[in-house]
N, C-alpha and C positions, 0 to 999 in steps of 0.2 A: 148405534149402528143396528141398521138390519140385512137382510136378506137381497134387500136391492142396491148395497151397498157395499164394494167391493174398497178392502184397507186402501191405502196411500202407498205408492211404491216405494220400496226404499227399507223398509226393516229388512234386518237381516240378524238370524240366528244360528249359532250353533250348536251343534248334539253332539254327543259323545254317549254310544250303548255299547255295554260287554257283551262279550261271548256266553255262553251258560251250555251244559250241560244237563240235559234232562233225563229221568229215570233212576240215574246212579244207582242202579241191579234192581234192589226189587222195588223201587216205587214208581210202575208205569205211571206214566201219563200224571201223576203227582208233587214229584219231590223234581227239585232242579236249582241247580247252582252257577249263580254268576261268576264267571271268569276272568283273567287279568288281562284280555286280547281284546281291543277297543274298535269298532266301527263310528265314524267320524263325519260329520255331516256339515256343509254350511249353505246355508238357505236363504235369499235375497228376497222380497217381493217383487215382482215386475209388474207393468200394465198387465189388464186381464190380459188373457189369450195367449201371452210370450211363453214360452216353456225351453229353459236350456237347460239341457242335462251333459255334466259331464261325469265321469266313472274314471278310479286308478285302482289298483292293487289288486284283489282277490275278484274274481271271476269278471274283472271289468272288459274283457273282449266278450261277454254270454249275455250281458244286461240292456235291457232295451234301454233306446235314448229317446223314448216321446212317451204319453198318459200313461200307458201299460207298466211301466216302471213301479216298484213295486213300493216305493218311496212314494211316489207323488200320488200311488192311489190311494194310498195311507193318509199322508197329508188331504186329498178331494175326501174320502172318509168322513174323518173327523171334521170339519168344514161341513159338509154335509148335513152332519147329526146333530147341528147347532144352529140350522137353516143359515149357515154365510155364503158368500158366493166366495169362492177361491180367487184371488188373484194368479197372475202372471209369478213364474217363479222360474230362479237360475238355482241350480241345484248342483252343488261341488262334492261326491263322495269319495271317500277313501275308506276304500274295505281293506279290512285286515283279516278278518274272521272268514277262514276256508270256506269257501259256496262248498253245500252236499256232503259236507263230511262227518256231521251229526254234533254241532256246535253251535247250531241256533241260528245261523244266520237269516232267515227268512224271517223268524222271529225279532230278531235285532232291526231287520229293516222297516219291519212294521210298527215298533217301537220309536227307532227313529223318525218315521215319518207323522208321528203323531204327535211324538214330543217339539218336530219342528212346527205341527199347528200350532200346538200350545202353545210356544212362544211367539209366533207370529200374532195369534192372536190377544195376546196377554193386553188387559186394561181394556179388553171388549168381554171376553168368555174366559170363563174359569174352568180348566180340566183340573179336576181331583184326582187322587190315586184310584179311589173304584172307578169314575169314569174309563180311565186312561185301560185300566184292568177290563175292564168292561167293550169297550171297543177292539185295544187289541186280540181278545180271545174270541173275539166277531168275522176279524178277518185273518185269524190263525188258525184256528178251530180249534185251539186248543191252549191252556194256560199254562201248562207246563215250562214251556221254552219261555213266557211272555213275562212271569211274574220274577223271574229271576234278573229277567235284559230291564225292567221299570226299577227293581225295588234293590237289588243287589242281596247279596248274602244267599242264605240258602231259604230254602220258600217251600211253603207244601199248599197247593192250588186245588181249590176243589169248588165244586158248581152246586150251587142248590136254588131254592126256590126265588132266590133274589138275584143269580145271576152267576158271576165266577167271584169267586173270593181265595185270599190269599192270606199265610201267616208266615212273616218273615224272624228268620231265626239267626244268635249269630254264632258262627263255625269257631270250635276251638282252634286258637290259633298253633297245637301240635298237626293240625292238619296241613298237609303237601302237597297240594293238586300235579297231576303231570300227565300229559295229554298226549300219547303218539298218533300224528296224522299220517295218514297216506296218500299214494300220488290220487287214488282212485279213488272214486263219487262212491255215495249210496242215495238212489230213491227211499225219502220218507214214504210215498204211497208203497212200494213196491215192499220194504221191509213190514208194512203194514200188513198187507195182503196175504204173508205167511203166517201169521199166526190166526189158531182155531177160533172160532165164535166161543167156547165152550172148554174151559180147563177142568180138569179134577179138584174133588173139592181140597184132596191133600195139598194138591200144591196151591192153593188159593190161600188155605191157612198159614203154607209152610212163607207163602212170601208176607201175609200179613203181619208175622212176624219180626220176619226181617227188615222190613219195613219200619216197626216201631223199634227195632234194634237200631236201627241206622239213624237215627234221629238222637238218640243215646251216645251212640259215638261219634256224630259229626260235631258235635255238643260239647260234651261231656269227656267220653272213654275211646280217642284215637285210636288204641290197644283193641279193640274190638272190632275193626272197620272190615275185615276180613271175612268174618263169621256173618256181619252186619247186611254185607253188600253181596251174599248167595242171591242167586234169583233164579224162578222154575215159570213164569208167565212169558218172557220174550226172546230173550237171548237165544235160548235153546232152538227156537224154532224159527230165527231168523240165519241162522249158524250158517246153513248151504247157501246163501247167498254171499256170503263174505267170508270163506273160509279162511282166508289173510287174517282176518279181525281174529276169528274165533282161535286160530291158531296161538297167537299172541296172547290173548287173553287166559287162555289155558295155562301156558307155559309160567306166564306169571303167579296167577293165583296158586300153581303148584309149588313153587316157591314164596310162596306167604304172603303174596301181595295183593291186597285190596283194588282189583284189576274189572273193569267194565265194560260193557261196549258203551260208547259216549252220542245220546239219545239214539236214534233210527241206526248211527253208522257209518262211516267204517274207522272213525276214528276209535281210541281208546283211552278211558283214564282210569289212572290210576291213584286211588287216594291213600298217600303215604304216611304213616303216623308219624312225621320230621324229616328235616331236610335230607339227614345221612342214609333215610331209607329209600329215598326218594333218587337220590345219586344211586343205590344199589340196582333199584329198578331198571334205570334208562341205561345201565351195562349191560343186568341181564339181558334187555331188550335187543340193545346190540348185537350180542352174542348171539341170540337165538334167532335172530334172523339175516347172517351171513351167507347162507347157502346160496347155490345156486339157482335159480328161478324165484327166491324169497322176494317178500314188496318192501323196497326202502321205505322207514316212518324218520318224522323227522318228530323231535322229543320236544315238547314246549313244557319246561316248567315254570308254575304260573303261581300265583297266589288268588287266594280268593277275593273276587270284588264285593267291597262291602254296601258300597254309593249308588249300584244303579244307573239308569242313564240319568242324562242330566241336558238340561236346555240351559244358555244363554242368551241373551242377546249381546249381538258385536259391538264391543268398542273399539275405537281407533287406535293400531297401536298395542291388541290383543291378540296375546297366539291359541 
């Protein structure tokens, strides 16, 4: 097959991609964790030029139904990267990951599109892990969300002369994630704009030490999670833009819980060192946010996703 040939219509693939939480406190733009909330995508190749888009669930009222849809753009980007003409598409998106809440919804959309392209092009072009991470980073701008969405687990992501790289680590079974999701959203661009371009040397050293400790806490010693999630590089600078988030993080940390802003916010991630502690954190948060004018928070008790994004060809009778 070459660029002048469009794949025959009819191939159908099913994609599943997890939510992610980036930064995890001190690991700014570096650490990410895949969580057990999933967006699902059903994509069928149609005759060239046709485009049908259905969206249900989170953000359904706000996302476009044309070629500007992020999933469609990601599919097109993958096809262009290997010199193939994209077929028409029927896209059915079932969104569960909250939009604009710091849980990697845009990264999941990018990864969903790339995995859909991988499935549609199987047998003609193979996309390996390095190629998928490179394309996802080019589209998203940073590898910290797309790496765990692609590969699952805890990922360390960095960029060198060879492009974006990652290392996947298995999380200790005692780590129990809990996410508090508010009704309001936060712009990642706005959150980034609040950070200074330079920080004090002692703050940089502080975060280096906590990032190293966080790897040990997540993989070997969950009892160290509260100390390991301390941060001086980004959360305090962003606090003024989301005071409700800052209030909840401070209340949880004062009670001994490893609470951090999830990604750019405004959701709050708690990395509890056991299911019992997670229940205690949820109860504390409920009691701390019941005053007049307080923001209601949805508590999601989740697991770490270890598989990452998946794609498979549709088979009759499959679900």
